[in-house]
Each structure stands twice: as structure tokens, then as C-alpha cells.
C-alpha positions as CSV (number, residue, x, y, z in Angstrom):
1,M,31.4,15.3,4.3
2,I,28.0,16.0,5.1
3,A,25.9,17.7,2.4
4,A,24.1,21.2,2.8
5,C,20.7,21.0,3.5
6,D,18.3,23.8,2.9
7,T,16.2,24.0,6.0
8,T,14.1,27.4,5.8
9,D,11.1,25.3,5.5
10,T,11.1,22.8,8.0
11,Q,12.0,21.8,11.3
12,L,15.1,19.4,9.9
13,E,18.6,20.8,11.5
14,T,21.6,19.6,9.8
15,S,24.3,21.1,11.6
16,D,24.4,17.9,13.9
17,A,27.1,15.3,12.4
18,S,23.9,13.1,12.7
19,R,23.1,13.5,9.7
20,G,24.1,11.5,6.6
21,V,24.7,12.6,2.8
22,F,21.7,10.3,1.7
23,E,19.4,11.5,3.9
24,C,20.2,15.4,2.8
25,Q,20.3,14.4,-1.0
26,L,16.6,12.8,-0.5
27,Y,15.5,15.9,1.5
28,E,16.9,18.5,-1.3
29,Y,15.0,16.4,-4.1
30,W,11.9,16.8,-1.8
31,Q,12.5,20.3,-1.4
32,G,13.1,20.1,-4.8
33,I,9.3,19.0,-5.9
34,H,7.6,21.2,-3.6
35,P,4.7,22.6,-5.7
36,G,5.1,26.3,-4.2
37,G,2.7,27.7,-1.8
38,G,2.8,25.8,1.5
39,R,1.7,22.9,-0.2
40,L,3.4,19.5,0.2
41,P,4.1,17.7,-2.5
42,G,2.3,14.3,-3.1
43,R,3.0,11.1,-4.8
44,Q,2.4,12.5,-8.2
45,H,5.7,14.8,-7.4
46,F,7.6,12.0,-6.4
47,D,9.3,10.2,-9.3
48,P,11.7,7.0,-8.9
49,V,13.3,7.4,-12.0
50,D,13.9,11.0,-11.6
51,L,15.4,10.4,-8.2
52,G,17.3,7.6,-9.5
53,T,19.3,9.2,-12.5
54,Q,20.4,11.9,-10.3
55,H,20.7,9.4,-7.4
56,V,20.5,5.9,-8.2
57,H,22.7,5.2,-5.1
58,L,19.6,6.2,-2.9
59,L,17.0,3.8,-4.3
60,P,17.8,1.0,-2.2
61,H,17.3,2.7,0.8
62,L,14.2,4.0,0.3
63,W,10.6,3.0,1.7
64,L,7.0,4.2,1.4
65,V,4.0,4.2,4.0
66,D,0.2,4.7,3.2
67,V,-1.1,6.7,5.3
68,E,-5.2,5.1,6.6
69,P,-6.1,8.2,8.8
70,D,-9.4,6.2,10.5
71,P,-8.1,4.5,12.3
72,L,-4.8,5.6,11.7
73,R,-2.0,2.9,10.4
74,F,0.6,3.1,8.0
75,R,0.6,0.6,5.1
76,L,4.0,-0.5,3.3
77,R,3.9,0.1,0.1
78,L,7.5,-0.3,-1.4
79,V,10.7,-1.2,0.6
80,G,14.5,-1.2,-1.0
81,G,16.1,-3.9,-1.1
82,N,18.6,-2.9,1.2
83,V,16.0,-2.0,4.2
84,H,14.0,-5.4,3.0
85,M,17.6,-7.0,4.1
86,T,18.0,-5.6,7.1
87,S,14.5,-6.4,8.1
88,P,12.6,-9.4,6.4
89,F,9.7,-8.9,8.0
90,A,9.2,-5.4,6.0
91,R,7.6,-6.7,2.8
92,A,5.1,-4.5,0.7
93,G,1.4,-4.7,1.8
94,H,1.5,-5.4,5.3
95,Y,0.8,-3.1,8.0
96,I,3.8,-1.3,10.4
97,D,1.7,-2.7,13.3
98,E,1.8,-6.7,12.2
99,F,5.6,-6.6,12.9
100,I,6.4,-4.4,15.3
101,D,7.4,-5.6,18.9
102,P,4.2,-4.0,20.9
103,A,6.7,-3.2,23.5
104,V,7.7,-0.4,21.0
105,R,4.8,-0.2,18.5
106,T,3.6,3.3,20.3
107,E,6.7,5.3,19.7
108,T,7.2,3.9,16.6
109,L,3.6,4.9,15.2
110,H,2.2,7.1,17.1
111,T,5.4,9.3,18.3
112,S,7.1,9.6,14.9
113,F,4.8,8.7,12.1
114,A,2.1,10.6,13.5
115,R,3.5,13.3,14.4
116,L,4.5,13.3,11.1
117,V,1.2,12.9,9.9
118,E,-0.5,16.2,12.3
119,T,2.6,18.6,12.0
120,R,3.2,17.7,8.4
121,Q,7.0,18.1,9.1
122,P,9.7,15.9,8.6
123,E,11.1,13.3,11.3
124,F,14.4,12.6,11.8
125,R,15.7,9.4,14.2
126,R,19.2,7.7,14.6
127,G,19.5,5.3,16.9
128,R,19.6,1.2,17.6
129,P,17.0,-0.5,15.6
130,R,13.2,-0.9,17.0
131,V,11.9,-3.4,14.7
132,P,13.4,-6.5,14.2
133,S,16.5,-6.6,12.0
134,N,19.5,-8.0,11.0
135,R,21.6,-8.9,14.3
136,R,24.6,-7.1,12.5
137,V,23.3,-3.8,12.4
138,Q,24.6,-1.4,15.0
139,E,22.4,1.5,14.3
140,L,20.4,3.1,12.0
141,S,19.3,6.6,10.4
142,R,16.0,7.1,9.3
143,L,14.7,10.4,7.6
144,S,10.4,10.3,7.3
145,L,9.0,13.0,4.8
146,P,5.3,13.9,4.4
147,L,4.0,13.7,1.1
148,A,0.2,15.3,0.5
149,S,-1.7,14.5,-2.5
150,D,-4.0,17.3,-2.3
151,G,-1.0,19.3,-0.7
152,S,-2.3,19.4,3.0
153,T,-3.3,16.0,4.2
154,V,-0.7,13.4,4.2
155,D,-1.8,10.3,3.1
156,M,2.1,9.0,2.3
157,I,5.7,8.8,3.6
158,L,8.6,8.6,2.2
159,N,11.6,7.3,4.2
160,I,15.4,6.8,3.7
161,T,16.5,4.5,6.1
162,T,20.5,3.6,6.6
163,Y,22.7,1.6,8.4
164,A,25.6,1.2,10.5
165,W,27.0,-2.3,10.8
166,K,28.8,-4.2,13.7
167,A,32.5,-5.4,12.9
168,V,32.5,-8.9,12.4
169,G,35.9,-10.4,14.7
170,D,38.0,-13.4,13.5
171,A,35.5,-15.6,15.7
172,A,32.5,-14.7,13.8
173,L,34.0,-15.1,10.7
174,K,35.5,-18.6,11.1
175,E,32.1,-19.5,12.0
176,A,30.3,-18.0,8.9
177,C,33.1,-20.3,7.0
């Protein structure tokens, strides 16, 4: 069952069955911490402990990215256990452009995250992983939400990524044992 999301303030549409429950729960939390007046929530409004008391199952799927404006770069601040497990190159303190394949770097950074910084609107992506990841990951869903400490300029991106796994066949199980 897909959770209902309030989409009155953003371009995020949830009628598509590709929207997952975890993404909607984080989206609803993000909507709930908005300071009002058209301002974006900032890191000061995001409380992982509060989120964890409501939805502890989301925490391993979260990752926070710092936005550095000049030149525009994205640095990992926090990487949840499930995200790290599927992409071991993703470590806090590293810049995303240090481990993303240059062939997809433009799409990942300058299309998705840069658009989010410019529009101040959430971004949703579902599809095959574009960064090095566990070979068993068949598909991922990523919801990226803007945070702005001053309410206007996006300086952090709150992400949740969930994964669909490839089925493991008998041959693969025998090989693993």
C-alpha cells in the first residue's frame, strides 16, 4: 500500500505506484517541519531522534549531503547503514564526484542535485543505480529533499534511498556456500 503524501506545496506527485511508503513517510515528516511562510526547513528543524521515534525504520536509508556553492559540489555528511552497505564507496566526508563514474557524473550532480538546489523542490528518481553499488541491487528509489538553514538557500539535501534486490538463484546460493 502506498502512503498518501500531501503534495500541495511541491512538484512531487504520488499517484504513480513507484512512490514507496518510506519515501512518503520521509516526505510527510519534511512537510511537517516546514517553518511556514514559503520558507524551507533547515538542518536545525530536522531532528533524527524525532524522526526515529516516529519511523525508526527510515534511519538506515537516510543520507545527508552538504551543498557547497562555489564551485557547486556535494559532500556526504551522513550515510545510513543500508546506503553504505550497498555502495561502500559512499562515506561521510567524501565528495560525491570522487566516487561517481565520470560518464554519469553530469546527470547525477548537475541534473538532479543542481536542479534541486536551483528549484528548491524535491527530486524523485527510480531506476538502475548510477553509482558503484552492490551487484545484487536491481533498482533503487531515491527521494531528495532540500534543506536551507536560512529558509531560502539550499545548503543541504536530505535523501532516502531504498533498494529492490535481484533474486538469488540456486546456482548463486551454491556458489556462496
